[in-house]
BAFI-3210 file (N, C-alpha, C; in Angstrom, 3 decimals, decimal comma, padded with zeros to 6 digits):
// residues 238
n [1|2|3|4|5|6|7|8|9|10|11|12|13|14|15|16|17|18|19|20|21|22|23|24|25|26|27|28|29|30|31|32|33|34|35|36|37|38|39|40|41|42|43|44|45|46|47|48|49|50|51|52|53|54|55|56|57|58|59|60|61|62|63|64|65|66|67|68|69|70|71|72|73|74|75|76|77|78|79|80|81|82|83|84|85|86|87|88|89|90|91|92|93|94|95|96|97|98|99|100|101|102|103|104|105|106|107|108|109|110|111|112|113|114|115|116|117|118|119|120|121|122|123|124|125|126|127|128|129|130|131|132|133|134|135|136|137|138|139|140|141|142|143|144|145|146|147|148|149|150|151|152|153|154|155|156|157|158|159|160|161|162|163|164|165|166|167|168|169|170|171|172|173|174|175|176|177|178|179|180|181|182|183|184|185|186|187|188|189|190|191|192|193|194|195|196|197|198|199|200|201|202|203|204|205|206|207|208|209|210|211|212|213|214|215|216|217|218|219|220|221|222|223|224|225|226|227|228|229|230|231|232|233|234|235|236|237|238]
n.u [064,939|066,438|068,963|069,085|066,916|067,916|070,121|068,921|067,421|069,607|071,011|069,339|067,261|068,716|068,802|070,004|071,742|072,812|076,120|076,393|073,813|073,595|075,520|074,478|072,224|073,460|074,913|072,765|071,766|073,878|073,839|071,393|071,957|071,455|071,623|072,454|074,253|077,466|080,914|081,970|079,711|078,987|079,224|077,401|074,325|071,270|068,803|065,398|063,238|060,113|057,025|053,659|050,131|047,306|043,865|041,609|038,439|035,952|033,047|033,408|035,348|037,241|040,235|043,483|046,439|049,850|052,623|056,043|058,362|060,782|062,630|064,343|065,626|066,265|065,255|062,837|060,346|057,831|055,402|054,576|054,304|056,253|058,465|058,516|059,121|058,030|058,821|057,920|054,938|052,087|049,248|047,665|046,337|047,687|050,098|052,333|052,475|055,226|056,974|056,933|057,203|059,713|061,483|061,388|062,339|064,923|066,236|066,028|067,364|069,923|070,296|070,082|072,481|074,369|074,089|075,024|077,732|078,055|078,505|077,935|076,706|078,821|078,281|075,391|072,576|073,165|075,676|075,472|076,193|076,409|074,128|074,729|074,207|074,602|077,295|078,891|078,767|079,553|080,886|081,552|080,840|077,648|076,557|077,411|078,760|079,825|078,500|077,581|075,300|073,043|070,748|068,600|065,986|063,524|060,344|056,845|053,390|051,419|050,241|051,964|054,417|053,672|053,083|055,655|057,422|056,022|054,836|052,441|050,799|048,338|045,411|043,590|044,546|043,587|042,954|045,214|047,682|048,674|048,615|050,394|053,514|055,757|055,645|054,364|051,604|048,171|044,816|043,316|044,257|045,686|047,389|046,678|048,225|049,109|046,975|045,872|044,554|045,149|046,997|048,123|050,741|052,066|051,029|051,073|052,180|052,965|053,813|056,268|057,876|058,960|059,927|063,270|065,566|066,422|064,581|062,257|062,967|063,096|060,612|058,582|059,049|058,862|060,325|061,352|062,046|062,440|062,072|064,159|065,232|067,115|069,455|070,701|073,679|076,909|078,746|079,247|076,636|075,797]
n.v [100,021|102,617|102,050|099,322|098,547|099,593|097,928|095,471|096,098|096,581|094,217|091,826|092,466|093,177|095,747|098,224|101,089|103,010|104,452|106,635|107,541|108,552|110,548|112,329|113,281|114,778|116,627|117,995|119,161|120,826|122,648|123,860|125,200|123,943|123,853|121,633|120,320|119,190|118,729|116,569|115,001|113,852|111,178|110,004|108,087|109,601|110,019|110,047|111,315|111,303|112,390|111,395|111,438|109,104|108,500|106,012|104,982|103,023|100,944|100,137|101,570|104,717|105,586|107,133|107,310|108,060|108,135|107,393|107,423|106,008|106,684|106,025|108,469|108,593|106,241|104,836|103,008|101,353|101,211|103,393|102,610|100,715|102,064|103,312|103,019|101,823|103,179|103,472|103,578|104,861|105,126|108,219|109,036|107,846|109,173|110,934|114,057|115,731|113,963|111,197|111,103|112,568|110,755|108,681|109,868|110,394|107,978|107,333|109,367|108,836|106,287|107,106|108,669|106,782|105,663|107,646|107,577|105,130|102,620|100,061|100,873|101,921|102,357|103,177|105,566|108,352|107,458|104,841|101,324|098,864|096,194|092,661|091,229|093,095|093,797|092,194|093,145|095,767|098,640|097,546|097,595|098,630|098,001|095,782|096,974|099,122|101,535|104,931|107,236|110,024|112,092|114,006|114,979|116,266|115,770|116,470|116,852|119,706|119,268|117,260|118,658|120,638|119,068|117,970|120,146|121,578|124,109|126,680|128,367|128,564|128,115|127,299|128,146|130,235|133,586|134,837|133,666|133,840|133,136|132,272|130,457|131,728|134,414|137,392|137,463|138,033|137,068|138,927|142,211|144,990|146,573|147,335|146,662|144,109|142,313|139,639|139,790|142,121|143,366|145,546|147,204|149,391|149,605|147,065|145,328|142,712|141,613|142,644|141,659|139,016|135,927|134,806|132,127|132,246|133,844|132,267|130,034|131,440|132,780|130,877|128,170|125,880|126,223|124,061|120,569|120,390|119,393|116,590|116,396|118,195|117,250|115,953|115,302|115,764|113,102|111,711|110,943|111,796]
n.w [074,800|072,858|071,734|071,788|070,144|067,872|067,466|066,974|064,545|062,749|062,847|063,287|061,498|059,335|058,327|056,058|055,423|052,871|052,473|050,830|050,778|053,425|053,349|051,606|053,041|054,973|053,535|052,371|054,798|055,603|053,506|053,944|056,361|058,810|062,345|063,707|062,244|061,363|060,416|061,840|062,069|059,635|058,904|060,547|061,092|060,695|063,202|064,447|067,116|068,665|070,179|070,803|071,302|071,652|071,288|072,660|072,247|073,511|074,045|076,482|077,868|078,189|076,927|076,961|075,364|075,897|073,748|072,956|070,333|068,027|065,078|061,999|060,078|057,287|056,366|054,526|054,120|052,072|053,550|056,021|058,642|059,178|059,746|062,024|065,404|068,571|071,641|074,193|076,148|077,803|079,877|079,944|082,225|084,221|084,589|086,706|087,555|086,235|086,739|086,012|083,172|082,872|084,149|082,335|080,038|080,866|080,781|078,099|076,850|077,745|076,511|073,737|073,660|073,818|071,328|069,886|070,418|069,433|070,732|073,228|076,492|079,147|081,632|083,727|083,850|086,014|086,964|087,873|088,356|085,692|085,063|085,639|083,127|081,269|081,333|079,672|077,147|077,350|076,031|073,601|069,942|068,806|066,340|063,695|061,615|062,799|063,140|063,800|065,411|065,218|066,837|065,082|064,885|066,934|067,748|067,981|068,767|069,719|072,197|073,224|073,539|075,312|077,599|078,018|078,439|080,337|080,267|081,067|079,522|077,024|074,876|076,700|078,942|080,573|081,742|082,946|082,500|079,863|076,359|074,596|073,988|073,010|073,158|074,957|074,707|075,654|076,626|078,000|079,227|080,986|079,391|076,188|074,078|074,457|073,978|072,265|069,800|068,818|066,304|065,246|063,810|064,974|067,621|068,778|071,325|072,095|069,699|069,259|071,195|070,994|072,356|072,977|073,361|076,012|077,158|077,023|078,635|081,101|081,495|080,788|081,438|084,149|087,526|088,662|088,099|085,304|081,893|080,800|078,375|077,809|078,380|076,278|074,935|073,408|073,669|076,671|079,047|082,321]
ca.u [065,937|066,779|070,140|068,712|066,052|068,757|070,991|067,899|067,210|070,753|071,487|068,241|066,500|069,627|068,673|071,256|071,550|074,019|076,903|076,017|072,505|073,941|076,368|073,625|071,559|074,383|075,207|071,605|071,726|074,992|073,364|070,218|072,277|071,035|072,580|072,936|075,164|078,857|081,784|082,025|078,499|078,805|079,182|076,333|072,970|070,339|067,593|064,383|062,455|058,929|056,051|052,307|049,048|046,203|042,774|040,910|037,149|035,068|031,781|033,773|036,211|037,851|041,672|044,390|047,776|051,007|053,520|057,195|058,724|062,025|062,584|065,512|065,032|066,431|064,716|061,567|059,719|056,588|054,421|055,324|054,212|057,353|059,592|058,198|059,414|057,551|059,882|057,277|053,593|051,457|047,915|047,847|045,739|048,641|051,286|052,340|052,965|056,222|058,047|056,866|057,820|061,127|062,200|061,477|063,305|066,237|066,722|066,008|068,526|071,172|070,383|070,321|073,918|075,131|073,982|075,896|079,080|078,132|078,878|077,132|077,124|079,840|077,769|073,968|072,427|073,447|076,894|075,163|076,965|075,565|073,658|075,602|073,998|074,945|078,768|079,505|078,704|080,014|082,142|081,572|079,960|076,237|076,182|078,529|079,497|080,503|077,883|077,287|073,989|072,769|069,304|068,421|064,689|062,715|059,109|055,649|052,343|051,339|049,985|053,200|055,302|053,164|053,337|057,102|057,990|055,139|054,336|050,943|050,142|047,559|044,059|042,843|045,353|042,879|043,337|046,319|048,902|049,060|048,067|051,462|054,750|056,838|055,504|053,619|050,175|047,131|043,489|042,880|045,436|045,649|048,024|045,987|049,165|049,276|045,853|046,465|044,095|045,776|048,040|048,682|052,265|052,572|050,583|051,094|053,430|053,417|054,529|057,604|058,579|059,062|060,873|064,408|065,678|066,599|063,121|061,413|063,400|062,882|059,240|057,678|059,440|058,821|061,597|061,966|061,623|062,425|062,360|065,547|065,843|068,210|070,743|071,309|075,057|077,960|079,622|078,672|075,547|075,887]
ca.v [101,162|102,940|101,298|097,909|098,425|099,917|096,747|094,493|096,500|096,549|092,873|090,860|092,721|093,422|097,045|098,830|102,503|103,179|105,604|107,696|108,265|109,343|111,731|113,248|114,011|115,830|117,771|118,898|119,842|121,812|123,561|124,507|125,836|123,245|124,038|120,410|119,634|119,385|117,768|115,315|114,184|113,417|109,748|109,355|107,939|110,464|109,394|111,051|111,024|112,015|111,879|111,571|110,784|108,694|108,185|104,857|105,188|101,923|100,969|099,733|102,544|105,609|105,588|108,016|106,788|108,854|107,200|107,833|106,657|106,245|106,555|106,333|109,553|108,312|104,900|105,179|101,820|101,686|101,531|104,220|101,982|099,883|102,995|103,839|102,035|102,299|103,025|103,578|104,168|104,797|105,808|109,543|109,223|107,308|110,065|111,727|115,447|115,639|113,021|110,005|111,341|112,873|109,529|107,843|110,577|110,363|106,753|107,424|110,345|108,016|105,404|108,050|109,112|105,532|105,636|108,695|106,923|103,727|101,457|099,721|101,715|101,363|102,725|103,377|106,852|108,547|106,695|103,515|100,239|098,043|094,918|091,539|090,824|094,214|094,072|091,401|093,841|097,059|099,150|096,933|098,215|098,273|097,385|095,093|097,970|100,144|102,760|105,860|107,759|111,267|112,513|115,306|115,515|116,090|116,164|116,128|117,804|120,728|118,666|116,525|119,667|121,184|118,068|117,752|121,396|121,910|125,551|126,813|129,165|127,851|128,732|126,825|128,564|131,154|134,934|135,315|133,065|134,139|132,109|131,787|130,196|132,423|135,912|137,734|137,821|137,818|137,223|140,161|142,830|146,473|147,030|146,875|146,082|142,667|141,618|138,752|140,203|143,490|143,173|146,797|147,346|150,362|149,437|145,640|145,103|141,318|141,192|143,239|141,030|137,598|135,389|134,082|130,798|132,613|134,290|131,050|129,381|132,259|133,072|129,798|126,919|125,843|126,435|122,598|119,335|120,653|118,187|116,132|116,348|119,129|116,360|115,453|115,798|115,069|112,398|110,880|111,495|111,326]
ca.w [074,656|071,456|071,222|071,653|069,012|066,658|067,273|066,299|063,192|061,879|062,848|062,913|060,197|058,187|057,656|055,394|054,975|052,030|052,946|049,901|051,273|054,655|053,166|050,929|053,913|055,721|052,495|052,429|056,033|055,549|052,600|054,614|057,498|059,964|063,412|064,211|061,246|061,524|059,755|062,640|061,862|058,213|058,883|061,474|060,599|061,410|063,656|065,093|068,280|068,721|071,085|070,352|072,047|070,880|072,156|072,343|072,933|073,289|074,906|077,913|078,552|077,452|077,366|076,184|075,568|075,515|073,094|072,417|069,202|067,364|063,565|061,245|059,198|055,872|056,064|054,029|053,462|051,438|054,585|057,093|059,949|059,368|059,969|063,455|066,451|069,772|072,756|075,530|076,083|079,202|080,020|080,498|083,605|085,210|084,702|087,843|087,172|085,209|087,155|085,189|081,894|083,086|084,452|081,065|079,041|081,344|080,346|076,695|076,435|078,008|075,355|072,459|073,710|073,473|069,891|069,229|070,436|068,628|071,487|074,369|077,637|080,119|082,968|083,766|084,287|087,471|087,329|088,503|087,635|084,917|085,413|085,155|081,799|080,420|081,289|078,636|075,815|077,563|075,296|072,193|069,021|068,723|065,045|063,090|060,730|063,658|062,860|064,913|065,117|065,735|066,890|064,350|064,954|068,173|067,198|068,676|068,652|070,703|073,515|073,754|074,020|076,576|078,742|078,322|079,048|081,621|080,427|081,302|078,469|075,962|074,704|077,781|080,069|081,388|081,457|083,739|082,192|078,483|075,383|073,665|074,608|072,428|073,325|076,091|074,225|076,559|076,231|078,740|080,004|081,064|078,263|075,041|073,121|074,850|073,635|071,190|068,540|068,459|065,399|064,665|063,645|066,001|068,983|069,194|072,226|072,056|068,485|069,268|072,346|070,834|073,207|072,578|074,250|077,452|077,647|077,104|079,974|082,309|081,531|080,419|082,117|085,699|088,217|089,085|087,406|083,869|080,959|080,797|077,052|077,768|078,710|075,120|074,811|072,551|074,474|077,797|079,943|083,688]
c.u [066,223|068,050|069,920|067,829|067,045|069,641|070,184|067,814|068,272|071,415|070,396|067,530|067,337|069,321|069,973|070,943|072,850|074,696|076,498|074,747|072,815|074,665|075,386|072,682|072,263|074,658|074,015|071,438|072,712|074,394|072,277|070,704|071,850|071,921|073,116|074,017|076,526|079,666|081,921|080,820|078,250|078,712|078,115|075,023|072,064|069,090|066,689|063,723|061,314|057,983|054,676|051,334|047,908|045,118|042,041|039,565|036,272|033,885|032,155|034,500|036,716|039,380|042,457|045,783|048,853|052,089|054,820|057,853|060,192|061,849|063,944|065,069|065,228|066,105|063,333|060,915|058,377|055,518|055,050|055,170|055,420|058,646|059,440|058,305|059,049|058,587|059,107|055,888|053,042|050,080|048,239|047,446|046,642|049,870|051,198|053,090|054,024|057,160|058,073|057,692|059,297|062,036|062,480|062,472|064,654|066,962|066,938|067,230|069,830|071,340|070,721|071,893|074,796|075,139|074,926|077,438|079,193|078,344|077,924|077,663|078,085|079,268|076,179|073,801|072,670|074,800|076,616|075,746|075,918|075,199|074,609|075,530|074,462|076,579|079,474|079,593|079,286|081,174|082,301|080,575|078,607|075,855|077,485|079,445|079,953|079,787|077,632|076,066|073,919|071,332|069,272|067,067|064,042|061,444|057,890|054,556|052,261|051,158|051,210|054,169|054,813|053,310|054,789|057,678|057,272|054,987|052,951|050,196|049,508|046,271|043,211|043,521|044,604|043,439|044,588|047,727|049,418|048,570|049,232|052,726|055,966|056,727|054,611|052,035|049,247|045,785|042,921|044,173|045,059|046,310|047,435|046,812|049,347|048,099|046,128|045,789|044,527|047,115|048,533|050,176|052,819|052,198|050,564|052,274|053,824|054,191|055,944|058,500|058,627|060,250|062,177|064,518|065,702|065,266|062,351|061,744|062,949|061,245|058,182|057,936|059,251|060,251|062,257|061,472|061,546|062,790|063,792|066,080|066,964|069,561|071,305|072,589|075,882|078,931|078,841|077,634|075,633|074,420]
c.v [101,350|102,137|099,782|097,662|098,628|098,566|095,773|094,824|096,336|095,001|091,861|091,139|093,115|094,786|097,704|100,142|102,851|104,459|106,789|108,513|109,057|110,656|112,757|113,919|115,037|116,904|118,647|119,725|121,006|123,015|124,364|125,190|125,258|123,302|122,762|119,757|120,114|118,396|116,467|114,426|113,554|111,975|109,103|109,239|108,828|109,711|110,437|110,514|111,858|111,507|112,314|110,911|110,345|108,318|106,864|104,897|103,761|101,974|100,710|100,822|103,583|105,695|106,418|107,612|107,745|107,866|107,843|106,931|107,107|105,963|106,782|107,277|109,149|106,794|105,141|103,920|102,277|101,950|102,229|103,525|101,164|100,845|103,607|102,763|102,522|102,031|102,884|104,040|103,961|105,558|107,119|109,756|108,639|108,269|110,883|112,967|115,270|114,536|111,738|110,104|111,679|111,674|108,613|108,575|110,470|109,055|106,790|108,176|109,592|106,968|106,115|108,306|108,062|105,363|106,515|108,166|105,641|102,575|101,341|100,529|100,978|101,519|103,220|104,894|107,126|107,931|105,418|102,349|099,467|096,712|093,826|091,209|091,834|094,277|093,277|092,278|095,434|097,481|098,484|097,673|097,694|097,578|096,717|095,963|099,136|101,524|103,629|106,648|109,231|111,674|113,976|115,906|115,321|116,662|115,846|117,185|118,757|120,259|118,016|117,518|120,325|120,293|117,970|118,953|122,023|123,433|125,573|127,538|128,272|128,559|128,279|127,324|129,680|132,682|135,525|134,687|133,192|132,883|131,582|131,581|130,921|134,012|136,110|138,035|137,253|137,803|138,549|140,844|144,371|147,107|146,483|146,255|144,646|141,752|140,852|139,180|141,519|143,324|144,406|146,911|148,311|150,020|148,000|145,418|143,749|140,883|141,691|142,597|139,447|136,965|134,670|132,871|131,209|133,087|133,221|130,344|130,163|132,527|131,991|128,566|127,015|126,003|125,155|121,629|119,593|119,490|117,903|116,067|117,264|118,425|115,733|116,148|115,129|114,393|111,656|111,580|110,908|111,426]
c.w [073,229|070,974|071,064|070,418|067,673|066,384|066,541|064,938|062,170|061,835|062,395|061,670|059,141|057,518|057,236|054,891|054,178|052,582|052,130|050,341|052,525|054,400|052,482|051,836|054,608|054,774|052,459|053,654|056,113|054,609|053,028|055,919|058,680|061,101|063,935|063,380|061,381|060,719|060,529|062,447|060,660|058,046|059,603|060,799|061,391|061,861|064,316|066,367|068,353|069,712|070,555|071,311|071,256|071,797|071,638|073,115|072,427|074,198|076,324|078,579|077,547|077,885|076,206|076,427|075,080|075,001|072,743|071,360|068,697|065,766|062,962|060,046|057,789|055,507|055,724|053,347|052,813|052,443|055,656|058,473|060,269|059,648|061,288|064,542|067,938|070,898|074,083|075,366|077,596|079,078|080,553|081,865|084,581|085,418|085,951|087,596|086,112|085,546|086,427|083,828|081,868|083,266|083,159|080,160|079,550|080,805|078,803|076,140|076,688|076,818|074,068|072,533|073,437|072,029|069,200|069,300|069,618|069,432|072,671|075,501|078,526|081,611|082,755|084,037|085,697|087,900|088,045|087,704|086,781|085,492|085,041|083,637|080,935|080,392|080,176|077,418|076,071|076,707|073,911|071,249|068,983|067,421|064,462|062,204|061,434|063,430|064,012|064,378|065,772|065,752|066,249|064,401|066,349|067,883|068,095|068,534|069,757|072,109|074,180|074,207|075,202|077,808|079,018|079,044|080,106|081,545|080,366|080,229|077,361|075,812|075,913|079,138|081,058|080,972|082,025|083,286|080,797|077,687|074,489|074,478|074,105|072,512|074,399|075,812|075,326|075,977|076,883|079,334|080,040|079,887|077,036|073,944|073,375|074,411|072,234|069,860|067,947|067,628|064,674|064,817|064,699|067,363|069,609|070,044|072,063|070,841|068,408|070,427|072,104|071,655|072,448|073,426|075,768|078,020|077,917|078,401|081,156|082,518|081,324|081,145|083,531|086,260|088,616|088,106|085,809|083,126|080,926|079,326|076,927|078,010|077,540|074,937|073,713|073,455|075,517|078,556|081,236|084,378]
res [x|x|x|x|x|x|x|x|x|x|x|x|x|x|x|x|x|x|x|x|x|x|x|x|x|x|x|x|x|x|x|x|x|x|x|x|x|x|x|x|x|x|x|x|x|x|x|x|x|x|x|x|x|x|x|x|x|x|x|x|x|x|x|x|x|x|x|x|x|x|x|x|x|x|x|x|x|x|x|x|x|x|x|x|x|x|x|x|x|x|x|x|x|x|x|x|x|x|x|x|x|x|x|x|x|x|x|x|x|x|x|x|x|x|x|x|x|x|x|x|x|x|x|x|x|x|x|x|x|x|x|x|x|x|x|x|x|x|x|x|x|x|x|x|x|x|x|x|x|x|x|x|x|x|x|x|x|x|x|x|x|x|x|x|x|x|x|x|x|x|x|x|x|x|x|x|x|x|x|x|x|x|x|x|x|x|x|x|x|x|x|x|x|x|x|x|x|x|x|x|x|x|x|x|x|x|x|x|x|x|x|x|x|x|x|x|x|x|x|x|x|x|x|x|x|x|x|x|x|x|x|x|x|x|x|x|x|x]
***
């Protein structure tokens, strides 16, 4: 769990992020107009979450693993491998539709929200009670310096985002589902203005109909089993 790894980093490994460095990060975020930046966040240590897949090809077998990672954004050791912390991995062949990943994400979001509060959880996802070994630390600070954290980066390659959000459009999506998640561009269409290679300023229909967030949800996401990353909240997650 992210909050368990973070406790280990700041206790066992004695990771120390100077307050001045944290403030500088947020000052830069304010100056850049970042939507996640607020005065309430200025003391929080920024962290990132990302997904990626890696292929392993040997003489014996072919394997493709999906991995989810945590990183402390302003922790930059000499070797980047020491700044990335594996949360979960699974053979892609074993994933069941969107159910597997959504279940894992639900737990991770719950843990990230604990980091936002800075304290160990009082309850499990779905309002389920804690296990006996978890009750001893419930409500206590995760770090001895009473640090609080905030996810400021959600990253991943194209394949990861397609897997998470379950949209069908892509270069491999065929001629009926579109090729872009942000606009109605098509490989073939009765309206020549929707053809992706039509970039004429006057006749290009797709270029004038870029999706906003609402359009993306309505036109690209499935109607059920949508990614639970939307449960990232300020406060408690049920």
